[in-house]
N, C-alpha and C positions, 0 to 999 in steps of 0.2 A: 581163454585168451592165449596168444602166442607171443612170448617175450624172450625169444632166444637170440635176438639180434644184439649187436654190441651196445647200442645206447638208444634209449627212448627219451625224447625230450618232451616233457609235459608242461606246457606253459601255465595251464590252469592251476597246477599244483606248485609250480615253481621248482620242480624237481628234475635232476638229471641223474638217471640210474645207470651206472656203468657195470659191465661185466668184462671178462677178459677172454682173449683167444690167443693161442700160440700159432703164428702163421709163418711158415718158412717160405723161402723163395720158390719152392716147387709148387706152391698153390697157384692155380690158374688166375685167381682174382686178387692176388696180393699186390694191389696197386701202390704206386709211390705215395699217392695222396688218398685220404679217405673218401668214401662215397657218401653223399648227402641226398636223401630222397625227399622230394617235395610233392605232396598230393594235390589233387584237383579240386574243382568247385563242388560245393554242396556236401562236403565230407570233412573228416579229420583223420589223423593218423590212426585213431581207433574210433570207428563209427559207433555212436551210442555207447562208447566205452566197452564194446564187446567184440566187434568184428574188425580185424586188422585190415586196413586199406590195401596194403601191399601183399596180404595173405602169406604165401610161402616163399616170397622172393628174398627178403632179408636173410632168412635162415639158409637158403641155397647159396647166397653170396658169402655168408659167414663160413659155411662149410668149405668154401674154396679159398679161405684166407683173407677175405675182404673185411676191412673195417667199415661198418655200415652205421650211419646215423639217420634218424628219421625226424623230420620237423613236422610241426602241426600248427596250422593257422586257422583263422575263422573259415568256416565252410562257405559263408556268404558275406562278402565284403568287397570293397573296391580293390582294384589291382594295387594301388599305392599303399593302402593299409596292410594288405597281405604281404607286400614286399618289405615293409618296415618290420613287421613281425618276423618274417623269414630272416632278415638281416641280423636281428638281435640273436636269434637262435644259432644262426650260422657262425657268428663270431664266438659264441660260447662253445660251439663244437670244436672250432679250431683251437681254442684255448685248452679244452679238455684233451684233445687228441695230440696236442703239441705239434700241430702241422701248420705249415706256412700257407698251404692252399688246400682246396678240396675239389672233387669232381661232383658236379650237380647233375642229378637225373630227375627230371620233372615229368609229370603226367598231366595232360589236359591243362587247366588253368595254372597248374604248378609250373608249366614251362613259361608262362607269361609273367607271373609276378616275380619269378626268379630272374628272368631277363631284365625286368625293371630294376630289381635290386642291384644286379651286376652293373648295368649301364648308368643308372641314375642315383644310386646310393653308395657309390664308391667301393664296391666289392671287387671290381675287375682285377686288381692286383692279387686277390686272394683266391681266384678261381682258375683251375687248370683246364677244365672242360665243362661244356654244357650240353647235356643230352636231352633232346626233346622227344617225348613219346605221345603221339596223338594230340599235339598242341594246336590250338586255334589261332595260329599266327596271323591269319587274315580274317579272323572272326568266324562267326557261324550264322547261317541264315536262321537257325533255330532261335538264337538270341534276338534276331530281327523280328521274327514272328511273335515271340513272347512279348517283347516290348511294344510291338505294333498292336497286338490284341488288346492290351490294357489301355482303356481310355485315360486321357490325362487327368480327368476328374476323379478317377478311381485309383490312380497310382499310389496315393498315400495309403489307401486301405490295403491294397495288395502288398505293398512294401512293408507296412506295419505288421501284417499278418505273418508274412514269411520271417520277418525279423523276430517276432515273438516265438515262432516255432524253433528257429535256430538258436535263440538265446536260452530258452527254457527247456528244450528237449535235447538239442545237440550241444549245448554248452558254449556257444559263441559269445564273445564279449563285444557288445555294441555293434552287432552286424549291420550291414547295409546291402540288402538283397537287390534293390532296384539298381543301385550303382554297379553292382556286380554284373547285372544283365546288360546295362548300357556299355560297360567296359569291354564286352565281348561281341558287340555288334560289328558287322563288317565295315561300315563306314568309319567307325572310331578306330578300329585296329589298323585299317589300311591308311587312312588319311591323317590320323593323329598319333596313335601309339607307335607304330613302326618308324616313322620319320624321327621321332624323339627318343627312340630306344635302339640305337644302332649296335651292331655287334662290336665288341671291344677287341682291340689288337692284343695278340698273345694268348687268346682263348680259343680252344678248338670247339666249334659248334657243329653238332650233328643231329639228325632227326630221323624218326620213323613214323609211318602212318599205319593205321589198321583199316581193314575193309570187310564189310559184310557182303557176302555174295548172294545170299537169298534169305528170306524170312523163314525161320523154322523153329517152332516151339521147342522141339527136342534139343536144339542147339542153344537154348536159353537166351536168345536175343529178342524174344517177344516184347520185351520192355521198350524196344526201339521201333515197334511196328508202325507208330505214327510219324516219328521223326525221320527214319531212314528214307522213305519215299520222298519226303519234302526236300531233304538234302540232295537226293539223287536227281530231282528235277531241276534244282537251282544251281548246285555245285558239282554234281557228278558223283563218282564213287566215294563212299564214306563209311564211317564206323558206327553210324547212328547219331552222332553228335558233332563230329568234325570231319570235313572232307579231306581227301588225300591232298588236294592242292593247298588247302589251308595249313596242313600239318608239315609242309616242307619248310625247313629253315636250316641255314648253314649247309653243311654237306648232307644231302638227302641220301639215306642208306637203303630205302626201299619200303615196300608195303608188306605187312604181315596179314595174310588172309587164311592162315591155318591150312590143314591138310586138304587134299582134293575132295575127300568125302564129306567134309564139314560144310556148314553154312557160312563159314568165314570167321574172322576175328573181330569182335566188336570193341566198343570203347571201354567196356569193363573187363572183358576177357584179357585184354593186353596187360592188365595189372592183376591177373589171377583171380578176378571176381567172376561169378559169385561163388564164394566159398571154395575156390580152387576147381570148380567144375567148368572146364574150358575145352570142350570137345575138339580134338584135332590140333590143339595148340598147347605147348609146354611153356608156360610163362616163366617159371624159375630158370629153365634152361636158356630161354631167350635173354634174360638179364645176365646170366652167367657169361654168355657169349659177348654181350656188350661190354661188361667190365673186364673180361679177359682181353678184349681188343684194346681197351684203354690202358691196361697194364703193358701190353706189347708196344704201345705207342709212347710209353714212358711217362704216363700220367698216373 
C-alpha cells in the first residue's frame, strides 16, 4: 500500500491519519488552498484495501509541495448519498488543514457527486475550484444500456446482488447500486441533474476528457472492448465509459489521448490505473501540471 500523501480519510474506521510536509513557495504545486481528490463509481480510495485508486498521483503532488487530501465514499450509491458523505469528509478536511476553502479534483462519478455537494449541500463558499476529469456530466449510454438490459422484474435481484458484493467485499455501507446506475443515465443527467445543479458563482470550473484511439491489448484497454464501440456509435469519441462531449464542463481544457504511438488514454489510465501502467501517458505529471496551474491562478 502507498500512504505517502498528506492525509487519508477512512470513514469506515473513523480515522484521520496526518503526516507533514515542509513546502516552500518554490514548489510548483504549493497552492493557496489544499487539494481534495474524489474518486469515481465502483471503487474507493483504496480498492479492496490494497490498491490506491489514484496510484502515484498524490505522492507526485506532495513532492511538489501540494497539501493533498483523499476522500472515500461508497463505490455504488446514489449521487445524493455520495455527496452527503463527501461533504462530511470535506468539512473535516478544512478543519484539519485550517483552510477556508479547498480545490476539488474529481474523476468520473467523483465529478458529479462533488458538484451536487457544492451546489445543493451548501459547500459553494468553501470551494475555490472544481476540476473534472472524465466526468459523465451528460450521462453515459453505458448506464442507459445496463439499466435497459435489466428487466423491471429482475431489478431487485441485480440490485441486491451488487449491493451484497459492494457491502461485504468492497466495504460499502448500505450501497444502492441500481440508483447509482439510474443517476448516470443520459436522460436523468441532462433533464434533471444538470438543471438542478448549476455552477456556483465564485468557483472556477474546468474539465478534461480522455480518449481511446484504438483497441489494443498491449495498451491495457482491453477491459473496454465492449463499451468503447457502443459509446463510439452513440456518443462519438470516448474513453471507454465517458464520451468527450459528456466530459465537458465549465472551461473545457482538452482531450488526453496519450502519445502518438499509444492506443490512447482510457478511463482508468487517466488516474494512473492499472497499477501505474499507462503506456504513452504520464498521469502523475498530468496532475502536477493541473495543480501547478491552479497555484498560478491563485487557488
